[in-house]
C-alpha positions as CSV (number, residue, x, y, z in Angstrom):
1,M,3.8,-5.0,-12.6
2,N,3.5,-1.3,-13.2
3,D,-0.1,-1.8,-14.3
4,Y,-1.0,-3.3,-11.0
5,Y,0.7,-0.5,-9.0
6,E,-0.9,2.1,-11.2
7,R,-4.4,0.7,-10.7
8,L,-4.0,0.4,-6.9
9,T,-2.4,3.8,-6.6
10,N,-5.4,5.4,-8.4
11,R,-7.8,3.4,-6.2
12,L,-6.0,4.6,-3.1
13,L,-6.1,8.2,-4.2
14,E,-9.9,7.9,-4.8
15,R,-10.2,6.8,-1.1
16,N,-7.7,9.2,0.4
17,E,-7.6,12.7,-1.0
18,Q,-5.0,13.7,1.6
19,M,-2.2,11.8,-0.1
20,S,-0.2,12.9,-3.0
21,Y,0.3,10.5,-5.9
22,R,3.9,9.9,-4.8
23,E,2.8,9.0,-1.3
24,A,0.1,6.7,-2.5
25,R,2.4,5.0,-4.9
26,T,5.0,4.5,-2.2
27,W,2.3,2.9,0.1
28,I,1.2,0.6,-2.7
29,E,4.7,-0.6,-3.4
30,L,5.4,-1.1,0.3
31,L,2.2,-3.0,1.0
32,W,2.6,-5.2,-2.1
33,E,6.2,-6.2,-1.1
34,D,5.1,-6.7,2.5
35,F,2.2,-8.9,1.7
36,E,4.1,-11.1,-0.7
37,S,7.0,-11.6,1.6
38,T,4.8,-12.3,4.6
39,Y,2.7,-14.7,2.6
40,A,5.8,-16.5,1.4
41,S,7.4,-16.7,4.8
42,A,4.3,-18.3,6.1
43,G,5.0,-21.1,3.8
44,R,2.0,-20.5,1.6
45,E,1.9,-21.2,-2.1
46,Y,2.2,-18.1,-4.3
47,R,-1.1,-17.5,-6.0
48,G,0.0,-14.7,-8.4
49,K,-0.3,-11.0,-8.8
50,E,-4.0,-11.1,-9.2
51,M,-4.4,-12.4,-5.6
52,T,-2.1,-9.8,-4.2
53,E,-4.0,-7.1,-6.1
54,M,-7.3,-8.5,-4.7
55,V,-5.9,-8.4,-1.1
56,L,-4.6,-4.8,-1.5
57,L,-7.9,-3.7,-2.9
58,Q,-9.6,-5.0,0.2
59,W,-7.1,-3.2,2.4
60,I,-7.6,0.0,0.4
61,K,-11.4,-0.3,0.8
62,Q,-11.1,-0.9,4.6
63,Y,-8.2,1.3,5.5
64,G,-7.4,3.6,2.6
65,S,-9.1,6.7,3.9
66,R,-7.0,6.7,7.0
67,L,-3.9,4.8,5.9
68,H,-1.7,7.9,6.3
69,D,-2.8,8.2,9.9
70,V,-2.5,4.5,10.9
71,M,0.6,3.3,9.2
72,I,2.9,6.3,9.5
73,E,3.3,5.5,13.2
74,N,5.0,2.2,12.2
75,P,8.8,2.7,12.1
76,K,9.0,0.0,9.4
77,Y,7.2,2.3,7.1
78,R,8.0,5.7,8.5
79,E,11.6,5.6,7.1
80,H,10.2,5.6,3.6
81,F,8.6,9.0,4.1
82,K,11.4,10.9,5.8
83,G,11.6,14.3,4.2
84,K,8.3,13.9,2.5
85,E,5.4,15.7,4.1
86,I,2.4,13.4,4.9
87,L,-0.7,15.6,4.6
88,H,-3.3,15.3,7.3
């Protein structure tokens, strides 16, 4: 699992130079958990870590450069960054 997180974190850092490694890793872990739980609660069959990685790579491609701006406004995620400076 750590390999997936590491690859995705590095990809996010390539797309968003304003994030620290710690912030990017936190985003990846949150998005991974959120996607898998939402997918499962929708009654869909689990298709494995490779599919989750593929979806997150697409999200990073589309939203990675501004992820810190868009998602920090969501209270669901904001609490994970309290006390940590999000760079803009």
